[in-house]
C-alpha positions in Angstrom: 105.5 124.6 130.8 104.0 121.3 130.5 106.1 118.0 130.2 106.3 116.9 126.5 105.3 113.6 128.1 102.0 115.1 129.8 100.5 115.7 126.8 96.8 115.0 127.1 95.5 112.2 125.0 92.7 114.5 123.3 95.2 116.9 122.3 97.3 113.8 120.8 93.8 112.9 119.1 93.3 116.1 117.8 96.9 116.2 116.5 96.4 112.7 114.8 93.0 113.9 113.3 94.6 117.1 111.9 97.8 115.0 110.8 95.3 112.3 109.0 93.3 115.3 107.4 96.1 117.2 105.8 97.3 114.1 103.8 95.6 112.5 100.6 96.0 108.7 101.7 93.3 108.3 103.9 91.0 110.6 101.7 91.6 108.3 98.7 90.6 105.5 101.3 87.6 107.1 102.4 86.6 107.8 98.8 87.6 104.0 98.0 84.5 102.7 100.7 82.1 105.3 99.1 82.6 104.1 95.6 82.7 100.1 97.0 79.5 100.8 98.7 77.5 103.0 96.2 78.4 100.9 93.0 77.4 97.4 94.4 74.4 98.8 95.7 73.2 100.8 92.5 73.7 97.5 90.9 71.7 95.5 93.3 68.9 98.2 92.3 69.3 97.8 88.7 69.6 94.2 88.7 66.9 93.3 91.1 64.0 91.1 89.8 66.5 89.9 87.0 68.5 86.8 86.7 67.5 85.4 89.8 68.1 88.6 91.9 65.6 89.5 94.8 62.9 92.3 93.3 62.4 95.5 94.9 60.2 95.5 97.9 61.2 92.0 99.3 63.4 91.6 102.2 66.3 90.1 99.9 66.8 93.1 98.0 66.9 95.2 101.1 69.5 93.1 103.0 71.5 92.9 99.9 71.7 97.0 99.7 72.2 97.1 103.4 74.8 94.8 103.2 77.1 96.9 100.7 77.5 99.3 104.1 80.2 96.5 105.2 82.0 96.6 102.2 85.1 99.0 102.9 85.6 97.4 106.4 88.9 95.7 105.0 89.6 99.6 103.5 89.4 100.5 107.2 91.7 97.8 108.6 94.2 99.2 105.9 93.7 102.7 107.3 94.5 101.3 110.9 97.4 99.4 109.5 99.0 102.9 107.4 98.2 105.0 110.5 101.1 103.6 112.0 103.1 101.6 109.4 103.6 105.1 107.5 105.6 106.7 110.4 108.2 103.9 110.0 108.4 103.9 106.5 108.7 108.0 106.0 111.2 107.9 109.2 108.9 110.3 111.2 108.6 107.9 114.0 112.2 109.2 115.3 111.0 112.9 115.6 107.7 111.6 117.1 108.7 109.4 119.9 111.6 112.0 120.8 108.8 114.8 120.8 106.5 112.4 122.6 108.4 109.9 124.8 105.5 108.0 126.0 105.0 105.6 123.4 102.1 103.4 124.9 100.2 107.1 125.0 100.9 107.6 121.3 99.8 104.4 120.3 96.6 104.7 122.6 96.2 108.0 120.6 96.0 106.6 117.4 93.8 103.7 118.3 91.1 106.3 119.5 91.6 108.2 116.3 91.3 105.6 114.3 88.4 104.2 115.9 87.0 107.6 115.4 87.6 108.0 111.8 86.5 104.3 111.3 83.2 104.9 113.0 82.7 108.0 110.8 83.2 106.1 107.5 80.9 103.2 108.7 78.3 105.9 109.1 78.7 107.4 106.0 78.6 104.4 104.0 75.6 103.2 105.7 74.3 106.6 104.6 75.2 106.2 101.1 73.7 102.4 101.0 70.4 104.1 102.6 70.8 107.0 100.1 70.5 104.4 97.2 68.1 101.8 98.9 65.1 104.2 100.4 64.6 106.6 96.8 64.9 103.4 94.8 62.3 101.5 97.2 64.8 98.7 98.0 64.9 100.0 101.4 61.2 100.8 102.4 60.4 102.8 105.5 57.7 100.2 106.2 59.7 97.2 106.8 62.5 98.9 108.9 62.2 97.0 112.2 64.4 96.9 115.3 66.3 94.0 114.0 66.8 95.6 110.2 68.3 98.8 112.2 70.3 96.6 114.2 71.6 94.7 111.2 72.4 98.3 109.8 74.0 99.4 112.8 76.4 96.3 113.1 77.8 96.5 109.8 78.8 100.4 110.4 80.5 98.9 113.7 82.9 96.7 111.8 84.7 99.6 110.5 86.3 101.0 113.8 86.7 97.3 114.9 88.8 96.8 111.7 90.5 99.8 112.1 91.7 99.1 115.7 92.7 95.6 114.0 94.9 97.2 111.1 96.6 99.3 114.1 97.6 96.3 116.1 98.7 94.5 112.6 100.3 97.6 111.6 102.1 98.1 115.3 103.3 94.1 115.3 104.5 94.4 111.7 106.2 97.3 111.2 106.8 96.9 107.4 104.3 98.8 105.7 104.2 96.5 102.2 103.5 93.1 105.0 101.3 95.1 107.1 99.0 95.8 103.6 99.5 92.4 102.5 99.3 89.9 105.5 95.7 91.0 106.6 94.6 90.9 103.3 95.6 87.5 102.4 94.5 86.0 105.9 90.9 87.5 105.3 90.7 86.5 101.7 92.4 83.3 101.6 94.6 81.8 104.3 91.6 82.4 106.7 89.2 80.1 105.0 92.3 77.3 104.2 93.4 77.1 108.0 89.4 76.6 109.5 88.4 74.2 106.9 91.2 72.2 108.6 89.9 72.7 112.1 86.5 71.0 113.9 83.6 72.1 112.3 82.1 75.1 114.1 85.7 76.8 114.8 85.0 78.8 111.9 82.5 81.1 113.8 85.5 82.2 115.7 87.4 83.3 112.7 87.3 86.7 111.6 84.6 86.7 108.8 82.5 84.5 111.2 82.8 87.2 113.9 82.2 89.8 111.3 79.0 88.1 110.0 77.8 88.1 113.7 78.4 91.6 114.4 76.4 92.5 111.5 73.4 90.1 112.9 73.5 87.8 110.9 70.5 85.8 112.2 72.1 82.0 111.3 72.2 79.3 113.7 76.1 78.8 112.3 76.9 82.4 113.7 77.5 83.6 117.0 74.9 86.3 118.9 75.6 89.7 117.9 77.3 90.2 121.1 79.4 87.4 121.6 80.8 87.9 118.3 81.5 92.0 118.6 82.9 91.6 122.1 85.1 88.3 120.5 86.5 90.5 117.5 86.7 93.5 119.9 89.1 90.9 122.2 91.0 90.1 118.6 91.6 94.0 118.4 92.4 94.7 121.9 95.2 91.6 121.9 96.8 92.7 118.4 97.0 96.1 120.1 98.8 94.9 123.0 100.9 93.2 121.2 102.0 95.5 119.2 102.4 98.1 121.8 104.5 96.3 123.5 106.7 95.5 120.7 106.9 99.1 119.7 107.5 100.5 123.0 110.8 98.2 123.1 112.0 99.2 119.6 114.9 101.1 118.8 113.9 103.5 116.8 117.3 105.1 116.3 
């Protein structure tokens, strides 16, 4: 019989996927990302050409609709946070680590799982944005080129990276309410205040700046997409490494 510590990573990932699929929370989060993409995309279409909004058929209207595909990235971050902190909040972590003593492998399996789910949700939200933009003419086939495709792909790739960031935060903080509030507060308020105090150009290396780079925003104030994507992934790996080290040493009895 195979030792519990030797359970394959693939088996662990399958178990995590089943676990996520059998509880209501992740489905509600996915539904929230779809609504958060569809509603703004529809509003951009309905408001096109009014109150200074770009008209249908212009690049401004197209980018406005496509950019809604990235609206759910913060929810992907929350999914990452909840994937681990829920184990501690509901006291299932003790049984989990007694059954699977190799904690680093468990965290790795959770990382692969949230990355896969995040990527899937990112593609889903991109499909929702296109489902609004293509029939309405806001995203005409005739102007879809490599740069636009790269921009759209970058929007979808933000999701798995943010999910990994959330998992790292959850592993570091353990406490679920704190794990939910702190990263959102950082993204929405604190980061901007901190970066305003630092030298000009530093904001390119903040989460908001790196996210803009990954979504292929051609701006001299934004890093190239490859640099931004690698830096954002580096943040995720750093947080995951620190969080995994903490969980590995934590007493769960």
